[in-house]
Backbone and ligand atoms as CSV (ligand in chain L), in Angstrom:
chain,resi,resn,atom,element,x,y,z
A,1,MET,N,N,102.253,134.065,104.099
A,1,MET,CA,C,102.624,135.211,103.266
A,1,MET,C,C,102.891,136.410,104.169
A,2,ALA,N,N,103.624,137.334,103.627
A,2,ALA,CA,C,103.976,138.512,104.418
A,2,ALA,C,C,104.202,139.704,103.492
A,3,ILE,N,N,103.879,140.867,104.037
A,3,ILE,CA,C,104.184,142.095,103.303
A,3,ILE,C,C,105.641,142.443,103.571
A,4,ARG,N,N,106.407,142.628,102.507
A,4,ARG,CA,C,107.830,142.931,102.682
A,4,ARG,C,C,108.074,144.435,102.557
A,5,GLU,N,N,109.175,144.857,103.141
A,5,GLU,CA,C,109.516,146.274,103.125
A,5,GLU,C,C,110.065,146.661,101.755
A,6,ILE,N,N,109.704,147.839,101.292
A,6,ILE,CA,C,110.164,148.319,99.979
A,6,ILE,C,C,111.488,149.076,100.130
A,7,VAL,N,N,112.458,148.715,99.304
A,7,VAL,CA,C,113.745,149.418,99.284
A,7,VAL,C,C,113.546,150.753,98.551
A,8,PRO,N,N,113.870,151.868,99.197
A,8,PRO,CA,C,113.676,153.170,98.528
A,8,PRO,C,C,114.806,153.464,97.527
A,9,HIS,N,N,114.522,154.356,96.593
A,9,HIS,CA,C,115.518,154.640,95.541
A,9,HIS,C,C,116.764,155.322,96.098
A,10,THR,N,N,116.647,155.861,97.310
A,10,THR,CA,C,117.789,156.517,97.943
A,10,THR,C,C,118.792,155.494,98.505
A,11,ASP,N,N,118.396,154.230,98.529
A,11,ASP,CA,C,119.274,153.159,98.991
A,11,ASP,C,C,120.005,152.586,97.763
A,12,ASN,N,N,121.332,152.555,97.804
A,12,ASN,CA,C,122.110,152.098,96.645
A,12,ASN,C,C,121.820,150.661,96.237
A,13,PHE,N,N,121.221,149.904,97.133
A,13,PHE,CA,C,120.881,148.514,96.827
A,13,PHE,C,C,120.015,148.416,95.565
A,14,ILE,N,N,119.151,149.416,95.386
A,14,ILE,CA,C,118.201,149.407,94.266
A,14,ILE,C,C,118.927,149.469,92.913
A,15,ARG,N,N,120.204,149.873,92.942
A,15,ARG,CA,C,121.009,150.000,91.721
A,15,ARG,C,C,121.748,148.725,91.346
A,16,LYS,N,N,121.649,147.714,92.186
A,16,LYS,CA,C,122.368,146.465,91.914
A,16,LYS,C,C,121.675,145.670,90.819
A,17,LYS,N,N,122.497,144.878,90.111
A,17,LYS,CA,C,121.971,144.027,89.043
A,17,LYS,C,C,121.504,142.700,89.634
A,18,SER,N,N,120.313,142.284,89.258
A,18,SER,CA,C,119.769,141.031,89.783
A,18,SER,C,C,120.300,139.825,89.013
A,19,LYS,N,N,120.304,138.696,89.676
A,19,LYS,CA,C,120.868,137.465,89.090
A,19,LYS,C,C,119.765,136.497,88.667
A,20,PRO,N,N,120.046,135.713,87.624
A,20,PRO,CA,C,119.031,134.758,87.155
A,20,PRO,C,C,118.639,133.755,88.233
A,21,VAL,N,N,117.394,133.337,88.160
A,21,VAL,CA,C,116.882,132.303,89.063
A,21,VAL,C,C,117.266,130.939,88.497
A,22,ASN,N,N,117.804,130.078,89.342
A,22,ASN,CA,C,118.126,128.704,88.922
A,22,ASN,C,C,117.166,127.686,89.495
A,23,ASP,N,N,116.668,127.970,90.681
A,23,ASP,CA,C,115.818,126.997,91.370
A,23,ASP,C,C,114.380,127.485,91.450
A,24,PHE,N,N,113.504,126.726,90.817
A,24,PHE,CA,C,112.081,127.060,90.863
A,24,PHE,C,C,111.456,126.280,92.017
A,25,ASP,N,N,111.815,126.711,93.207
A,25,ASP,CA,C,111.468,125.926,94.398
A,25,ASP,C,C,110.564,126.724,95.348
A,26,GLU,N,N,110.324,126.154,96.506
A,26,GLU,CA,C,109.410,126.783,97.464
A,26,GLU,C,C,109.878,128.151,97.931
A,27,LYS,N,N,111.197,128.342,97.929
A,27,LYS,CA,C,111.731,129.639,98.340
A,27,LYS,C,C,111.316,130.719,97.326
A,28,LEU,N,N,111.371,130.346,96.066
A,28,LEU,CA,C,110.944,131.273,95.011
A,28,LEU,C,C,109.446,131.553,95.137
A,29,TRP,N,N,108.667,130.503,95.387
A,29,TRP,CA,C,107.212,130.689,95.486
A,29,TRP,C,C,106.853,131.580,96.667
A,30,GLU,N,N,107.579,131.419,97.747
A,30,GLU,CA,C,107.335,132.268,98.925
A,30,GLU,C,C,107.634,133.722,98.585
A,31,LEU,N,N,108.749,133.932,97.869
A,31,LEU,CA,C,109.098,135.289,97.438
A,31,LEU,C,C,107.978,135.868,96.577
A,32,LEU,N,N,107.509,135.083,95.606
A,32,LEU,CA,C,106.461,135.552,94.694
A,32,LEU,C,C,105.158,135.848,95.449
A,33,ASP,N,N,104.799,134.986,96.387
A,33,ASP,CA,C,103.571,135.197,97.169
A,33,ASP,C,C,103.690,136.463,98.020
A,34,ASP,N,N,104.850,136.651,98.608
A,34,ASP,CA,C,105.067,137.860,99.416
A,34,ASP,C,C,105.045,139.110,98.539
A,35,MET,N,N,105.657,139.008,97.364
A,35,MET,CA,C,105.670,140.158,96.444
A,35,MET,C,C,104.245,140.502,96.021
A,36,SER,N,N,103.446,139.480,95.778
A,36,SER,CA,C,102.063,139.691,95.373
A,36,SER,C,C,101.275,140.395,96.481
A,37,GLU,N,N,101.485,139.944,97.705
A,37,GLU,CA,C,100.792,140.561,98.839
A,37,GLU,C,C,101.267,142.002,99.042
A,38,THR,N,N,102.562,142.207,98.855
A,38,THR,CA,C,103.134,143.548,99.011
A,38,THR,C,C,102.587,144.491,97.942
A,39,LEU,N,N,102.509,143.977,96.719
A,39,LEU,CA,C,101.983,144.772,95.600
A,39,LEU,C,C,100.541,145.204,95.887
A,40,ASP,N,N,99.738,144.275,96.399
A,40,ASP,CA,C,98.346,144.597,96.753
A,40,ASP,C,C,98.288,145.635,97.861
A,41,ALA,N,N,99.122,145.437,98.880
A,41,ALA,CA,C,99.095,146.332,100.038
A,41,ALA,C,C,99.487,147.757,99.650
A,42,LYS,N,N,100.399,147.870,98.675
A,42,LYS,CA,C,100.898,149.199,98.272
A,42,LYS,C,C,100.147,149.741,97.070
A,43,ASN,N,N,99.218,148.918,96.547
A,43,ASN,CA,C,98.408,149.359,95.418
A,43,ASN,C,C,99.254,149.719,94.189
A,44,GLY,N,N,100.249,148.890,93.908
A,44,GLY,CA,C,101.157,149.183,92.794
A,44,GLY,C,C,100.758,148.450,91.521
A,45,ALA,N,N,101.380,148.881,90.412
A,45,ALA,CA,C,101.134,148.240,89.112
A,45,ALA,C,C,102.167,147.148,88.844
A,46,GLY,N,N,103.292,147.230,89.543
A,46,GLY,CA,C,104.334,146.234,89.348
A,46,GLY,C,C,105.348,146.277,90.466
A,47,LEU,N,N,106.054,145.171,90.627
A,47,LEU,CA,C,107.052,145.090,91.695
A,47,LEU,C,C,108.135,144.091,91.290
A,48,SER,N,N,109.389,144.493,91.492
A,48,SER,CA,C,110.503,143.585,91.213
A,48,SER,C,C,111.116,143.119,92.517
A,49,ALA,N,N,111.772,141.957,92.451
A,49,ALA,CA,C,112.347,141.364,93.661
A,49,ALA,C,C,113.366,142.290,94.322
A,50,VAL,N,N,114.129,143.005,93.502
A,50,VAL,CA,C,115.137,143.923,94.060
A,50,VAL,C,C,114.486,144.953,94.985
A,51,GLN,N,N,113.229,145.289,94.701
A,51,GLN,CA,C,112.531,146.287,95.514
A,51,GLN,C,C,112.141,145.772,96.894
A,52,VAL,N,N,112.201,144.439,97.058
A,52,VAL,CA,C,111.979,143.890,98.396
A,52,VAL,C,C,113.280,143.284,98.925
A,53,GLY,N,N,114.395,143.706,98.325
A,53,GLY,CA,C,115.705,143.336,98.869
A,53,GLY,C,C,116.257,142.005,98.397
A,54,VAL,N,N,115.715,141.478,97.277
A,54,VAL,CA,C,116.186,140.185,96.771
A,54,VAL,C,C,116.699,140.366,95.340
A,55,LEU,N,N,117.972,140.036,95.119
A,55,LEU,CA,C,118.575,140.275,93.802
A,55,LEU,C,C,118.348,139.099,92.862
A,56,LYS,N,N,117.095,138.871,92.551
A,56,LYS,CA,C,116.731,137.810,91.606
A,56,LYS,C,C,115.956,138.418,90.466
A,57,ARG,N,N,116.130,137.831,89.270
A,57,ARG,CA,C,115.456,138.372,88.084
A,57,ARG,C,C,113.990,137.909,88.067
A,58,VAL,N,N,113.217,138.598,88.896
A,58,VAL,CA,C,111.815,138.257,89.130
A,58,VAL,C,C,111.011,139.550,89.226
A,59,PHE,N,N,109.885,139.606,88.527
A,59,PHE,CA,C,108.956,140.705,88.797
A,59,PHE,C,C,107.521,140.264,88.574
A,60,ILE,N,N,106.616,141.056,89.129
A,60,ILE,CA,C,105.177,140.818,88.985
A,60,ILE,C,C,104.556,142.087,88.440
A,61,ILE,N,N,103.594,141.945,87.543
A,61,ILE,CA,C,102.808,143.116,87.163
A,61,ILE,C,C,101.337,142.813,87.461
A,62,ASN,N,N,100.597,143.884,87.680
A,62,ASN,CA,C,99.178,143.767,87.983
A,62,ASN,C,C,98.412,144.602,86.965
A,63,ILE,N,N,97.742,143.904,86.052
A,63,ILE,CA,C,96.993,144.582,85.008
A,63,ILE,C,C,95.515,144.249,85.212
A,64,ASN,N,N,94.725,145.272,85.518
A,64,ASN,CA,C,93.283,145.066,85.758
A,64,ASN,C,C,93.028,143.924,86.736
A,65,ASN,N,N,93.765,143.947,87.839
A,65,ASN,CA,C,93.622,142.940,88.898
A,65,ASN,C,C,93.999,141.528,88.467
A,66,MET,N,N,94.740,141.436,87.367
A,66,MET,CA,C,95.286,140.137,86.989
A,66,MET,C,C,96.805,140.221,87.104
A,67,LYS,N,N,97.366,139.338,87.911
A,67,LYS,CA,C,98.809,139.391,88.111
A,67,LYS,C,C,99.515,138.407,87.174
A,68,ILE,N,N,100.637,138.852,86.660
A,68,ILE,CA,C,101.482,137.949,85.862
A,68,ILE,C,C,102.882,137.962,86.481
A,69,GLU,N,N,103.411,136.776,86.691
A,69,GLU,CA,C,104.753,136.629,87.268
A,69,GLU,C,C,105.749,136.349,86.146
A,70,PHE,N,N,106.865,137.056,86.185
A,70,PHE,CA,C,107.924,136.883,85.183
A,70,PHE,C,C,109.209,136.504,85.902
A,71,ILE,N,N,109.794,135.401,85.500
A,71,ILE,CA,C,111.067,134.972,86.062
A,71,ILE,C,C,112.068,134.856,84.916
A,72,ASN,N,N,113.252,135.410,85.120
A,72,ASN,CA,C,114.295,135.466,84.082
A,72,ASN,C,C,113.753,136.020,82.755
A,73,PRO,N,N,113.091,137.177,82.789
A,73,PRO,CA,C,112.486,137.712,81.564
A,73,PRO,C,C,113.513,138.300,80.601
A,74,THR,N,N,113.199,138.203,79.322
A,74,THR,CA,C,113.993,138.861,78.278
A,74,THR,C,C,113.034,139.515,77.299
A,75,ILE,N,N,113.247,140.789,77.037
A,75,ILE,CA,C,112.460,141.456,75.994
A,75,ILE,C,C,113.130,141.111,74.668
A,76,VAL,N,N,112.429,140.343,73.853
A,76,VAL,CA,C,113.033,139.843,72.617
A,76,VAL,C,C,112.661,140.697,71.408
A,77,LYS,N,N,111.630,141.525,71.563
A,77,LYS,CA,C,111.210,142.364,70.447
A,77,LYS,C,C,110.528,143.608,71.006
A,78,ALA,N,N,110.820,144.738,70.417
A,78,ALA,CA,C,110.184,145.981,70.845
A,78,ALA,C,C,109.949,146.832,69.613
A,79,SER,N,N,108.768,147.459,69.540
A,79,SER,CA,C,108.507,148.312,68.381
A,79,SER,C,C,107.606,149.479,68.755
A,80,GLY,N,N,107.673,150.512,67.959
A,80,GLY,CA,C,106.864,151.702,68.168
A,80,GLY,C,C,107.356,152.498,69.367
A,81,GLU,N,N,106.627,153.541,69.690
A,81,GLU,CA,C,106.968,154.317,70.875
A,81,GLU,C,C,105.730,154.913,71.512
A,82,GLN,N,N,105.832,155.179,72.803
A,82,GLN,CA,C,104.748,155.816,73.550
A,82,GLN,C,C,105.368,156.552,74.738
A,83,TYR,N,N,104.637,157.536,75.209
A,83,TYR,CA,C,105.064,158.298,76.387
A,83,TYR,C,C,103.953,158.187,77.426
A,84,LYS,N,N,104.277,157.636,78.572
A,84,LYS,CA,C,103.284,157.572,79.638
A,84,LYS,C,C,103.927,158.005,80.950
A,85,LYS,N,N,103.093,158.509,81.841
A,85,LYS,CA,C,103.600,158.942,83.137
A,85,LYS,C,C,103.791,157.730,84.034
A,86,GLU,N,N,104.995,157.591,84.551
A,86,GLU,CA,C,105.320,156.451,85.411
A,86,GLU,C,C,105.631,156.909,86.830
A,87,GLY,N,N,105.380,155.996,87.746
A,87,GLY,CA,C,105.791,156.164,89.123
A,87,GLY,C,C,106.381,154.847,89.570
A,88,CYS,N,N,106.780,154.775,90.830
A,88,CYS,CA,C,107.440,153.559,91.303
A,88,CYS,C,C,107.285,153.487,92.815
A,89,LEU,N,N,107.032,152.291,93.320
A,89,LEU,CA,C,106.863,152.132,94.769
A,89,LEU,C,C,108.143,152.487,95.533
A,90,SER,N,N,109.291,152.464,94.836
A,90,SER,CA,C,110.558,152.794,95.495
A,90,SER,C,C,110.893,154.279,95.421
A,91,VAL,N,N,110.121,155.012,94.628
A,91,VAL,CA,C,110.478,156.408,94.354
A,91,VAL,C,C,109.385,157.343,94.870
A,92,ALA,N,N,109.702,158.079,95.905
A,92,ALA,CA,C,108.735,159.010,96.484
A,92,ALA,C,C,108.862,160.371,95.808
A,93,LEU,N,N,108.689,160.374,94.502
A,93,LEU,CA,C,108.760,161.607,93.723
A,93,LEU,C,C,107.547,161.625,92.795
A,94,PRO,N,N,107.223,162.801,92.230
A,94,PRO,CA,C,106.072,162.848,91.328
A,94,PRO,C,C,106.270,161.928,90.116
A,95,PHE,N,N,105.161,161.485,89.557
A,95,PHE,CA,C,105.211,160.679,88.342
A,95,PHE,C,C,105.814,161.507,87.215
A,96,GLY,N,N,106.419,160.837,86.247
A,96,GLY,CA,C,107.003,161.566,85.125
A,96,GLY,C,C,106.959,160.758,83.846
A,97,TYR,N,N,106.998,161.483,82.731
A,97,TYR,CA,C,106.924,160.825,81.426
A,97,TYR,C,C,108.219,160.091,81.095
A,98,VAL,N,N,108.041,158.907,80.521
A,98,VAL,CA,C,109.160,158.113,80.023
A,98,VAL,C,C,108.775,157.621,78.634
A,99,LYS,N,N,109.765,157.587,77.745
A,99,LYS,CA,C,109.526,157.045,76.401
A,99,LYS,C,C,109.767,155.540,76.436
A,100,ARG,N,N,108.775,154.797,75.987
A,100,ARG,CA,C,108.875,153.332,75.961
A,100,ARG,C,C,108.402,152.820,74.610
A,101,PRO,N,N,108.767,151.572,74.273
A,101,PRO,CA,C,108.178,150.983,73.066
A,101,PRO,C,C,106.669,150.811,73.242
A,102,LYS,N,N,105.953,150.862,72.148
A,102,LYS,CA,C,104.494,150.702,72.187
A,102,LYS,C,C,104.119,149.230,72.372
A,103,THR,N,N,104.942,148.374,71.798
A,103,THR,CA,C,104.683,146.928,71.853
A,103,THR,C,C,105.972,146.201,72.212
A,104,VAL,N,N,105.874,145.252,73.122
A,104,VAL,CA,C,107.046,144.420,73.435
A,104,VAL,C,C,106.644,142.945,73.436
A,105,THR,N,N,107.600,142.139,73.026
A,105,THR,CA,C,107.443,140.689,73.170
A,105,THR,C,C,108.477,140.240,74.182
A,106,VAL,N,N,108.012,139.522,75.188
A,106,VAL,CA,C,108.893,139.108,76.271
A,106,VAL,C,C,108.801,137.588,76.433
A,107,THR,N,N,109.956,136.974,76.643
A,107,THR,CA,C,109.955,135.564,77.028
A,107,THR,C,C,110.369,135.508,78.489
A,108,ALA,N,N,109.785,134.583,79.225
A,108,ALA,CA,C,110.079,134.458,80.653
A,108,ALA,C,C,109.671,133.059,81.095
A,109,PHE,N,N,109.875,132.782,82.368
A,109,PHE,CA,C,109.456,131.512,82.943
A,109,PHE,C,C,108.406,131.785,84.014
A,110,ASP,N,N,107.470,130.854,84.177
A,110,ASP,CA,C,106.535,130.971,85.284
A,110,ASP,C,C,107.162,130.341,86.536
A,111,ARG,N,N,106.428,130.339,87.627
A,111,ARG,CA,C,107.001,129.900,88.909
A,111,ARG,C,C,107.368,128.407,88.924
A,112,TYR,N,N,106.858,127.663,87.934
A,112,TYR,CA,C,107.180,126.230,87.875
A,112,TYR,C,C,108.289,125.925,86.871
A,113,GLY,N,N,108.822,126.996,86.254
A,113,GLY,CA,C,109.924,126.795,85.314
A,113,GLY,C,C,109.476,126.572,83.883
A,114,ASN,N,N,108.188,126.835,83.603
A,114,ASN,CA,C,107.689,126.720,82.227
A,114,ASN,C,C,107.934,128.018,81.474
A,115,LYS,N,N,108.529,127.905,80.297
A,115,LYS,CA,C,108.814,129.094,79.498
A,115,LYS,C,C,107.549,129.559,78.785
A,116,PHE,N,N,107.362,130.874,78.724
A,116,PHE,CA,C,106.240,131.417,77.956
A,116,PHE,C,C,106.666,132.679,77.223
A,117,THR,N,N,105.896,133.032,76.227
A,117,THR,CA,C,106.150,134.245,75.451
A,117,THR,C,C,104.872,135.065,75.414
A,118,LEU,N,N,105.009,136.351,75.653
A,118,LEU,CA,C,103.848,137.249,75.662
A,118,LEU,C,C,104.160,138.471,74.812
A,119,THR,N,N,103.185,138.896,74.029
A,119,THR,CA,C,103.313,140.174,73.328
A,119,THR,C,C,102.279,141.120,73.921
A,120,CYS,N,N,102.753,142.267,74.393
A,120,CYS,CA,C,101.879,143.215,75.076
A,120,CYS,C,C,102.070,144.603,74.491
A,121,GLU,N,N,101.038,145.423,74.663
A,121,GLU,CA,C,101.167,146.793,74.183
A,121,GLU,C,C,100.661,147.772,75.233
A,122,ASP,N,N,100.788,149.045,74.905
A,122,ASP,CA,C,100.292,150.132,75.741
A,122,ASP,C,C,100.799,150.042,77.190
A,123,TRP,N,N,99.887,150.180,78.139
A,123,TRP,CA,C,100.296,150.266,79.544
A,123,TRP,C,C,101.014,148.997,80.016
A,124,THR,N,N,100.563,147.837,79.531
A,124,THR,CA,C,101.210,146.581,79.930
A,124,THR,C,C,102.668,146.558,79.459
A,125,ALA,N,N,102.905,147.061,78.259
A,125,ALA,CA,C,104.278,147.135,77.737
A,125,ALA,C,C,105.116,148.069,78.605
A,126,VAL,N,N,104.519,149.178,79.031
A,126,VAL,CA,C,105.227,150.121,79.908
A,126,VAL,C,C,105.649,149.410,81.198
A,127,CYS,N,N,104.708,148.695,81.800
A,127,CYS,CA,C,104.989,148.002,83.068
A,127,CYS,C,C,106.119,146.990,82.895
A,128,ILE,N,N,106.090,146.239,81.814
A,128,ILE,CA,C,107.122,145.224,81.579
A,128,ILE,C,C,108.487,145.889,81.410
A,129,CYS,N,N,108.536,146.989,80.672
A,129,CYS,CA,C,109.814,147.702,80.479
A,129,CYS,C,C,110.309,148.287,81.799
A,130,HIS,N,N,109.418,148.900,82.555
A,130,HIS,CA,C,109.776,149.514,83.841
A,130,HIS,C,C,110.350,148.461,84.793
A,131,GLU,N,N,109.659,147.326,84.894
A,131,GLU,CA,C,110.121,146.277,85.822
A,131,GLU,C,C,111.397,145.606,85.314
A,132,SER,N,N,111.504,145.415,84.002
A,132,SER,CA,C,112.739,144.833,83.442
A,132,SER,C,C,113.933,145.715,83.775
A,133,ASP,N,N,113.734,147.021,83.678
A,133,ASP,CA,C,114.811,147.964,84.020
A,133,ASP,C,C,115.279,147.767,85.460
A,134,HIS,N,N,114.339,147.538,86.369
A,134,HIS,CA,C,114.698,147.332,87.781
A,134,HIS,C,C,115.722,146.211,87.941
A,135,LEU,N,N,115.594,145.172,87.106
A,135,LEU,CA,C,116.475,144.012,87.241
A,135,LEU,C,C,117.917,144.366,86.886
A,136,ASP,N,N,118.079,145.508,86.183
A,136,ASP,CA,C,119.426,145.990,85.852
A,136,ASP,C,C,119.775,147.265,86.616
A,137,GLY,N,N,119.021,147.547,87.654
A,137,GLY,CA,C,119.333,148.703,88.503
A,137,GLY,C,C,118.947,150.046,87.911
A,138,ILE,N,N,118.076,150.004,86.904
A,138,ILE,CA,C,117.674,151.256,86.229
A,138,ILE,C,C,116.294,151.683,86.732
A,139,LEU,N,N,116.153,152.983,87.003
A,139,LEU,CA,C,114.875,153.516,87.489
A,139,LEU,C,C,114.264,154.463,86.450
A,140,TYR,N,N,112.957,154.639,86.530
A,140,TYR,CA,C,112.299,155.517,85.545
A,140,TYR,C,C,112.812,156.952,85.641
A,141,ILE,N,N,113.266,157.333,86.833
A,141,ILE,CA,C,113.759,158.715,86.988
A,141,ILE,C,C,115.053,158.944,86.204
A,142,ASP,N,N,115.701,157.861,85.766
A,142,ASP,CA,C,116.889,157.988,84.909
A,142,ASP,C,C,116.501,158.343,83.479
A,143,LYS,N,N,115.226,158.125,83.153
A,143,LYS,CA,C,114.791,158.203,81.745
A,143,LYS,C,C,113.727,159.260,81.517
A,144,LEU,N,N,113.524,160.153,82.474
A,144,LEU,CA,C,112.458,161.149,82.353
A,144,LEU,C,C,112.646,161.996,81.104
A,145,CYS,N,N,111.542,162.285,80.440
A,145,CYS,CA,C,111.608,163.145,79.266
A,145,CYS,C,C,110.235,163.776,79.056
A,146,GLU,N,N,110.184,164.722,78.187
A,146,GLU,CA,C,108.899,165.325,77.847
A,146,GLU,C,C,108.429,164.745,76.521
A,147,PRO,N,N,107.144,164.444,76.401
A,147,PRO,CA,C,106.640,163.971,75.101
A,147,PRO,C,C,106.826,165.067,74.060
A,148,PRO,N,N,106.987,164.684,72.804
A,148,PRO,CA,C,107.123,165.694,71.755
A,148,PRO,C,C,105.884,166.576,71.701
A,149,LYS,N,N,106.066,167.784,71.231
A,149,LYS,CA,C,104.947,168.730,71.129
A,149,LYS,C,C,103.835,168.135,70.282
A,150,GLY,N,N,102.626,168.242,70.774
A,150,GLY,CA,C,101.489,167.740,70.004
A,150,GLY,C,C,101.247,166.253,70.195
A,151,TYR,N,N,102.056,165.611,71.051
A,151,TYR,CA,C,101.871,164.166,71.274
A,151,TYR,C,C,100.551,163.921,71.989
A,152,LYS,N,N,99.776,163.004,71.451
A,152,LYS,CA,C,98.492,162.683,72.072
A,152,LYS,C,C,98.563,161.300,72.695
A,153,GLU,N,N,98.252,161.261,73.970
A,153,GLU,CA,C,98.277,159.967,74.666
A,153,GLU,C,C,97.034,159.176,74.270
A,154,GLU,N,N,97.283,157.958,73.830
A,154,GLU,CA,C,96.154,157.099,73.472
A,154,GLU,C,C,95.713,156.320,74.695
A,155,GLU,N,N,94.451,155.985,74.718
A,155,GLU,CA,C,93.966,155.179,75.853
A,155,GLU,C,C,93.921,153.729,75.501
L,1,NI,NI,NI,109.411,150.652,89.906
């Protein structure tokens, strides 16, 4: 395993659209293992392959020290709304509020090519939306907004 270098948001590469994974092979597993190690080293909540210079529809999130790998993810359902402060390992700027759905249902494949469906809410939903955006070259700084007056952040 190896820690990979993070592509900064100032590099146009980060704006490229990632391509679906076709081969669930050792090369993919090596990428995932490296991404996991990189995520730990940088203390991040999530990391997409594009951020380590690989244009594949792959990301990892880390929720309470539990990592989930998503390959070829699709958000199939989204409901509600929430505003949370986001940051990004590729963006050396202050965290900022983004409006996201409160709950998302995502289908994806694991590293062995098994399809799964997950419904997540709150911070986990934020992470999934943030990382999904990366796969289409979208960054949280494109979506910065202020929460409506009187908005109370739930824990
Ligand atoms: Ni990010």
